[in-house]
Each structure stands twice: as C-alpha cells, then as structure tokens.
C-alpha positions as CSV (number, residue, x, y, z in Angstrom):
1,M,0.0,-0.1,0.0
2,P,1.5,3.8,-0.8
3,I,2.9,5.2,2.6
4,Q,1.8,8.9,3.6
5,P,3.1,10.8,6.3
6,V,0.9,11.0,9.5
7,V,0.8,14.1,11.7
8,A,4.6,14.8,11.0
9,A,7.7,12.7,10.2
10,V,11.4,14.4,10.4
11,L,14.8,12.7,9.6
12,A,16.8,11.7,11.7
13,V,20.4,10.9,10.7
14,A,23.4,8.5,11.4
15,T,25.7,10.6,11.6
16,G,26.5,14.8,12.2
17,L,24.9,17.0,15.1
18,L,21.1,16.1,15.8
19,V,19.0,19.1,17.2
20,S,15.0,18.8,18.3
21,F,12.3,19.6,16.2
22,A,9.5,21.5,17.5
23,P,6.1,19.1,16.6
24,P,3.2,21.1,15.3
25,A,0.3,21.8,17.5
26,Q,-2.0,19.4,18.1
27,A,-4.5,18.5,21.3
28,A,-2.8,18.7,24.7
29,G,-1.0,15.4,25.4
30,S,-0.7,14.1,22.0
31,S,0.8,14.8,18.4
32,A,-2.3,12.5,16.9
33,P,-5.4,13.6,15.3
34,A,-8.4,12.3,17.3
35,G,-9.4,9.0,16.3
36,S,-6.3,7.9,15.4
37,I,-2.9,6.9,15.9
38,G,0.5,9.1,15.0
39,L,3.9,8.8,14.8
40,R,6.8,11.9,14.4
41,L,10.6,11.7,14.5
42,L,11.8,13.8,17.6
43,D,15.1,14.3,16.0
44,I,16.6,16.2,13.0
45,P,20.7,16.6,11.9
46,A,21.8,20.1,11.7
47,N,23.0,19.5,8.6
48,A,19.5,18.9,7.3
49,T,17.4,21.4,8.7
50,D,16.7,23.7,5.7
51,D,15.7,20.1,3.6
52,P,11.9,19.7,3.4
53,R,12.3,16.1,2.6
54,A,14.4,15.7,5.6
55,R,11.2,16.5,7.1
56,L,8.7,14.0,6.2
57,Y,11.1,11.0,5.6
58,I,14.3,9.0,7.5
59,V,16.4,9.5,4.2
60,D,20.5,8.7,4.9
61,H,23.4,7.7,3.7
62,V,25.7,5.1,6.3
63,A,28.5,2.9,5.5
64,P,28.7,-0.5,6.8
65,G,28.8,-1.5,10.3
66,A,27.0,2.4,11.4
67,V,24.1,2.3,14.3
68,V,21.7,4.6,14.2
69,K,19.7,5.7,17.2
70,R,16.5,7.6,16.8
71,R,13.5,8.9,18.9
72,I,10.0,8.5,17.5
73,D,7.3,9.6,19.5
74,V,4.2,7.6,19.3
75,A,0.6,9.2,20.3
76,N,-2.7,7.9,20.7
77,G,-5.4,9.8,19.6
78,L,-7.8,7.3,20.2
79,P,-10.4,7.5,23.0
80,D,-9.4,5.0,24.9
81,A,-5.5,3.6,26.1
82,T,-4.5,1.5,23.4
83,M,-1.3,-0.8,22.9
84,I,0.8,-0.1,20.0
85,N,2.6,-2.4,18.1
86,L,5.7,-0.9,16.7
87,Y,7.7,-3.0,13.7
88,S,9.6,-2.2,10.4
89,G,9.0,-3.6,7.5
90,A,9.9,-4.1,3.6
91,A,9.0,-1.1,1.3
92,S,10.1,-0.9,-2.7
93,V,9.7,2.1,-5.2
94,T,7.5,0.7,-7.7
95,D,5.9,2.4,-10.6
96,G,5.9,5.8,-9.1
97,A,5.2,5.1,-5.8
98,F,6.8,4.0,-2.6
99,L,4.8,0.6,-1.3
100,G,4.8,-0.9,1.9
101,A,4.6,-4.6,1.9
102,E,1.8,-6.4,3.4
103,G,2.2,-7.5,7.3
104,N,5.9,-7.6,8.5
105,T,6.9,-9.0,5.4
106,P,10.6,-8.6,5.6
107,N,13.7,-7.3,3.3
108,D,17.3,-6.5,4.2
109,L,16.6,-3.3,5.7
110,S,13.4,-4.3,7.7
111,T,16.3,-6.9,9.8
112,W,18.2,-3.5,11.1
113,P,15.9,-1.8,12.9
114,S,14.8,-2.5,16.5
115,V,12.6,-0.6,19.1
116,D,13.6,-0.3,23.0
117,R,9.2,-0.6,23.6
118,E,8.0,-2.9,20.9
119,S,4.3,-2.7,22.1
120,P,3.4,0.4,25.0
121,T,-0.2,0.5,25.9
122,V,-0.5,4.7,25.4
123,P,-3.2,6.6,27.6
124,A,-5.9,8.1,25.3
125,G,-5.3,11.7,24.2
126,E,-1.3,10.7,25.1
127,S,1.9,9.8,23.7
128,V,4.9,8.3,24.8
129,T,8.7,8.3,23.5
130,V,10.8,5.6,22.2
131,T,14.4,4.6,20.6
132,V,14.6,3.2,17.3
133,T,18.2,1.9,16.5
134,I,18.9,0.8,13.0
135,T,22.3,-1.4,12.9
136,V,23.9,-2.0,10.0
137,P,25.8,-5.2,9.5
138,A,29.6,-5.0,8.5
139,D,28.9,-6.9,5.6
140,A,25.6,-5.2,4.4
141,A,25.7,-4.7,0.3
142,P,26.2,-1.1,-1.2
143,G,22.9,0.7,-2.9
144,E,20.0,2.1,-1.5
145,Q,17.2,-0.1,0.2
146,Y,14.1,0.8,1.3
147,G,11.2,0.3,4.3
148,V,8.6,1.5,6.8
149,V,9.2,1.9,10.8
150,W,5.4,0.5,11.5
151,A,2.8,1.9,14.5
152,E,0.0,-1.1,14.3
153,V,-3.4,-1.2,16.3
154,S,-6.3,-3.7,15.8
155,A,-9.5,-4.2,16.8
156,P,-11.2,-7.5,17.8
157,P,-14.4,-8.5,15.5
158,T,-17.9,-7.1,15.3
159,S,-20.2,-9.6,17.0
160,G,-20.8,-12.3,14.7
161,G,-18.0,-11.5,12.8
162,G,-14.7,-13.4,12.3
163,V,-12.3,-10.5,10.9
164,S,-10.2,-8.3,12.7
165,V,-9.7,-4.8,11.8
166,V,-5.9,-3.9,11.5
167,N,-4.5,0.2,11.0
168,R,-1.3,1.4,10.6
169,V,0.7,4.6,9.9
170,G,4.4,4.4,9.2
171,I,7.3,6.4,8.3
172,R,9.4,6.0,5.5
173,I,13.0,4.6,5.3
174,Y,15.3,5.6,2.3
175,L,18.4,4.3,3.5
176,S,22.0,4.0,1.3
177,V,24.7,1.8,2.3
178,G,28.4,2.6,1.0
179,P,31.7,3.9,1.7
180,G,32.0,7.5,1.5
181,G,29.7,10.6,0.8
182,A,26.2,9.8,-0.1
183,P,25.2,9.4,-4.2
184,A,24.3,12.3,-5.8
185,A,20.8,12.7,-6.8
186,D,19.7,14.3,-9.9
187,F,16.8,14.4,-12.4
188,L,15.5,15.9,-15.8
189,V,12.2,17.4,-16.8
190,G,11.5,16.0,-20.6
191,T,8.5,16.8,-21.5
192,L,4.9,18.3,-20.6
193,T,2.0,16.6,-21.6
194,A,-1.3,19.0,-21.4
195,A,-4.8,17.0,-21.2
196,R,-7.9,17.4,-20.1
197,S,-9.8,14.5,-17.5
198,A,-13.1,13.0,-18.6
199,D,-14.9,16.1,-16.5
200,G,-13.2,18.6,-18.3
201,Q,-10.4,19.4,-15.9
202,P,-7.0,20.3,-17.4
203,M,-4.2,18.9,-16.5
204,V,-0.4,19.2,-16.9
205,V,1.8,15.8,-16.8
206,A,5.6,16.0,-16.8
207,S,8.3,13.5,-17.4
208,V,11.1,12.6,-14.9
209,Q,13.9,11.0,-15.1
210,N,15.7,9.9,-12.4
211,I,19.6,10.1,-13.3
212,G,20.8,9.8,-9.7
213,G,21.9,7.8,-7.2
214,R,19.0,8.0,-4.5
215,A,14.7,7.8,-4.9
216,L,13.2,11.1,-5.2
217,D,9.7,12.2,-3.7
218,M,8.9,15.1,-6.2
219,F,7.6,18.5,-5.2
220,G,6.6,21.6,-7.1
221,T,4.8,23.6,-8.5
222,L,3.4,24.7,-12.6
223,E,3.1,28.3,-13.3
224,L,1.3,29.7,-16.4
225,L,2.1,33.2,-18.2
226,G,1.8,34.9,-21.7
227,G,-1.8,33.6,-22.0
228,P,-4.9,34.9,-24.1
229,G,-5.3,38.4,-23.7
230,G,-1.7,38.2,-21.1
231,L,-3.4,36.2,-19.0
232,S,-1.3,34.6,-16.4
233,A,-2.3,31.7,-13.7
234,G,-1.0,29.3,-10.9
235,P,1.2,28.5,-9.3
236,F,-0.1,25.4,-9.0
237,P,0.9,22.1,-7.1
238,V,1.8,18.8,-8.0
239,V,-0.1,16.4,-7.3
240,L,1.9,14.6,-3.9
241,G,2.6,11.0,-3.9
242,T,5.2,10.2,-7.0
243,T,8.4,8.7,-6.0
244,V,10.8,8.1,-9.0
245,G,13.2,5.2,-8.5
246,I,16.7,5.0,-9.7
247,G,17.3,5.0,-13.4
248,D,13.2,5.1,-13.3
249,T,11.3,7.8,-15.8
250,E,7.7,8.6,-14.0
251,P,5.2,11.0,-14.7
252,V,4.3,13.7,-12.2
253,T,0.7,15.5,-12.8
254,I,-0.4,18.7,-11.6
255,V,-4.3,19.6,-11.8
256,L,-5.6,23.2,-13.0
257,D,-8.5,24.9,-12.4
258,K,-11.6,24.4,-15.1
259,E,-11.9,28.2,-15.5
260,V,-8.3,28.2,-17.2
261,P,-8.4,28.8,-20.9
262,A,-7.1,26.1,-23.6
263,G,-4.1,28.9,-24.3
264,P,-1.5,28.9,-26.0
265,W,0.5,29.5,-22.6
266,D,4.4,29.7,-21.4
267,A,4.4,27.1,-18.8
268,T,7.0,26.9,-16.8
269,I,7.6,24.3,-14.4
270,T,9.5,23.8,-10.9
271,L,10.2,20.4,-9.6
272,H,12.3,19.6,-6.4
273,S,13.0,16.9,-4.2
274,G,14.7,17.3,-1.2
275,L,16.9,20.8,-1.9
276,L,17.4,19.4,-5.5
277,E,15.2,21.4,-7.3
278,R,14.9,22.0,-11.7
279,S,13.0,24.1,-13.6
280,A,11.9,23.7,-17.4
281,N,9.8,25.7,-19.8
282,A,7.6,24.4,-22.8
283,T,4.0,26.1,-24.9
284,I,0.9,24.4,-24.4
285,T,-1.8,24.5,-25.2
286,F,-4.9,22.5,-23.7
287,P,-7.1,20.4,-26.1
288,D,-10.8,20.2,-26.1
289,V,-10.8,16.7,-24.9
290,G,-8.4,14.1,-24.6
291,T,-4.3,14.9,-24.1
292,A,-2.4,16.3,-26.7
293,A,1.1,15.4,-27.9
294,A,4.1,16.1,-25.6
295,V,6.0,19.0,-26.1
296,P,9.9,19.2,-25.2
297,L,10.7,21.3,-22.6
298,T,13.7,23.9,-22.3
299,S,15.6,24.4,-19.1
300,G,16.1,28.2,-17.9
301,P,13.4,31.4,-18.5
302,P,10.9,31.2,-21.1
303,E,11.5,32.3,-24.6
304,W,9.5,35.5,-24.2
305,L,11.2,36.5,-21.5
306,Y,14.7,37.1,-23.1
307,F,12.8,39.1,-25.7
308,A,11.3,41.4,-23.0
309,I,15.0,41.6,-21.6
310,I,16.3,42.4,-25.4
311,G,13.6,45.1,-25.4
312,L,14.5,46.4,-22.6
313,L,17.9,47.1,-23.1
314,L,17.3,48.2,-26.7
315,L,15.2,51.1,-25.0
316,L,18.0,51.5,-22.2
317,V,20.6,52.2,-25.4
318,L,17.8,54.7,-27.1
319,I,17.2,56.6,-23.8
320,A,21.0,57.0,-23.1
321,L,21.6,58.2,-26.7
322,L,18.9,60.7,-26.8
323,V,20.1,62.4,-22.9
324,R,23.4,62.4,-24.7
325,R,22.2,64.0,-27.8
326,R,20.2,66.6,-25.6
327,R,23.6,67.4,-23.6
328,D,25.6,68.0,-27.0
329,D,22.9,70.2,-27.9
330,D,22.9,72.2,-24.8
331,L,26.7,72.4,-25.2
332,A,26.4,74.3,-28.8
333,D,23.8,76.5,-27.7
334,R,26.0,78.1,-24.8
335,P,27.8,81.1,-25.7
336,A,31.6,81.1,-26.4
337,I,33.8,81.6,-23.4
338,G,37.1,84.0,-23.7
339,Y,40.2,83.2,-21.8
340,G,42.8,86.3,-21.6
341,V,45.7,86.8,-20.1
342,V,45.9,87.9,-16.1
343,Q,48.7,91.2,-16.1
344,T,50.5,90.7,-12.2
345,D,52.2,94.2,-10.9
346,A,55.9,94.1,-12.0
347,Q,57.9,93.4,-8.9
C-alpha cells in the first residue's frame, strides 16, 4: 500500500549533530489527530534543517557497520488507552510509488531496526517516546534500500464476525549504504503534456527521469504566463505521492482550475526533491478533449522573457542616446567663453 506521512515525520540521520524539532500544535498531550494514532521523529540533523524532504522521511547514507539511534513519538488519538505495536517492514519503489509490503514482510533493511518498547500501552490523548536503533551489518550490500517503521493497532472482530480490523501508520526509510559520501541525486524533466480529464479538468503531466543515485520524492509547482489576452495563472501544486526510482522515468501530474483557458500558454514547471531543484519551460495548449502531443522542454527562463530583456536593453540604449544628444545640443547653444591673460604688478 502507498505510505503517507501521518501527523509529521522528521528525518534523523546516522551521523552528525542532532537538534530537537518542535512538533506542530495538536491536542494537549498527543501529536495524533482525534480518532487515530500517529508517529513523529523527534530529532533532525543540524545540517538538514533546510531540507523539506528531511522533515518527512528517514533519508540517510551510512557506511556498513553503522549504528543509528533515533527517538520516535508514538501518539494515541483514540478514546481509550491502546496498545500500539511497533515494528519494521519491507518497502519498494515501483511504478512511481513508495509501496509498503503487506504485514511484516521482511527485506534486508527491515531486519536491521529494533525498538526499545515494541508494544507500549499509550493512554488516550497521550504519547510515549521510543528509541529506534538501526544496526547496519558490516557486510551490508551497497546501494539504496527501502523500509517502513510501522505503528499498528487492531480491533477485535465485531459481534458475529470473524475478521479483525487492523490500522497502521508508518514512516518511510530511505537508507543508502556504502563508503564515502552519499550518491548524488539528479533528475531531468523531459516533456510536458497538456490534457483534460473525463470531466473537462485541465491537467499537465511532466515526464521526470531519475538520473542520480537516490530515489526522489517529487514536489513542485506549475506556472502559466503569456496566455490569451496576457493572462497568467498559478502557481498550481504538483499532485503529491510520486516517487521516482533510480533509473526510472515517471509522470508527475498537476491539476489546474477548470476556468483556465485553452491557451496557448508559456508554462514553467519547477520540481524539487529535497534541496535538489530543476525548472523547465514549454509552450502548451489544452485540447478540447483527451491528451495533446507531448512538448519537449527547455531549461531556463521562457523564450518570451529573453525578448523582453532584449527589448528593455534596446530601450535603455535609445534613452541613453537621446540624453547624450540633448546634452550635446545644450553645449552647442551656450556662448563661447573667452580666455585672457591675467596681468600682475611688476616687481
């Protein structure tokens, strides 16, 4: 199933200075919304405080044999005291999504974490702090691996039924293993495709290719300029939830307002994963129905901006020439100044 962050999740890394991260305002004593449970990392490395991805997931690069310790806040927003089971499970990045495996299905990464309190009973409206320890084997294979730290509660079968209801929330783990620094992350935005949904909603789909060494969680916006009558629209946010695996190419979707005219538009898309950011431009027109042809993108400012800059420079040159000519005319109109000899008394 796709993993979505619950309440707030904050990155904690294996090395470097850690600082506390203040949780968002919630009900007194608990960081979980009413009627649910929640997980939140309590530490964040000082060198990652500007990284928005670092505030959502456990993202790190470590050497084989490293030991990682992180504190997690486990909150109970349910009406009664509840035993919350904590464990780790496997995950994968497939078809543009981060997918947690069913149950406690293992992979290599999921066997490395442990928690000091596996099944704490948390009072209603309160939270407890547990410590997660990730012990990376000395012979761990290099590469990026994926997992989830899960919090799970189960309800007994209802009267006459035989099926228990299980609810769980999790924090993603992206763990790269290898010597030296972390593999570089990078991506390309290849094309923009304008389309309309079955109910006429305009959409734009960007093709994103991961050319780096880390999985990417895509965020960003689309802005439309130079539309009919000089209109502009946006910025429109990217639909969240797209994760692009290493070497993969995936679509990233932006949904626009129905009132947006067909165009043509000068479209600028800005995408980022963590601190990595890329922008690209294309001219698009929304079809009446269906999907238009994909349009290749160019990096940098839109073409019309170059013409605007050139026009502004020409205007500045023209103004400078006019000012200089006016100054020359003023000098020509002034009377000549005579120069004479100043006599002095003879000594």
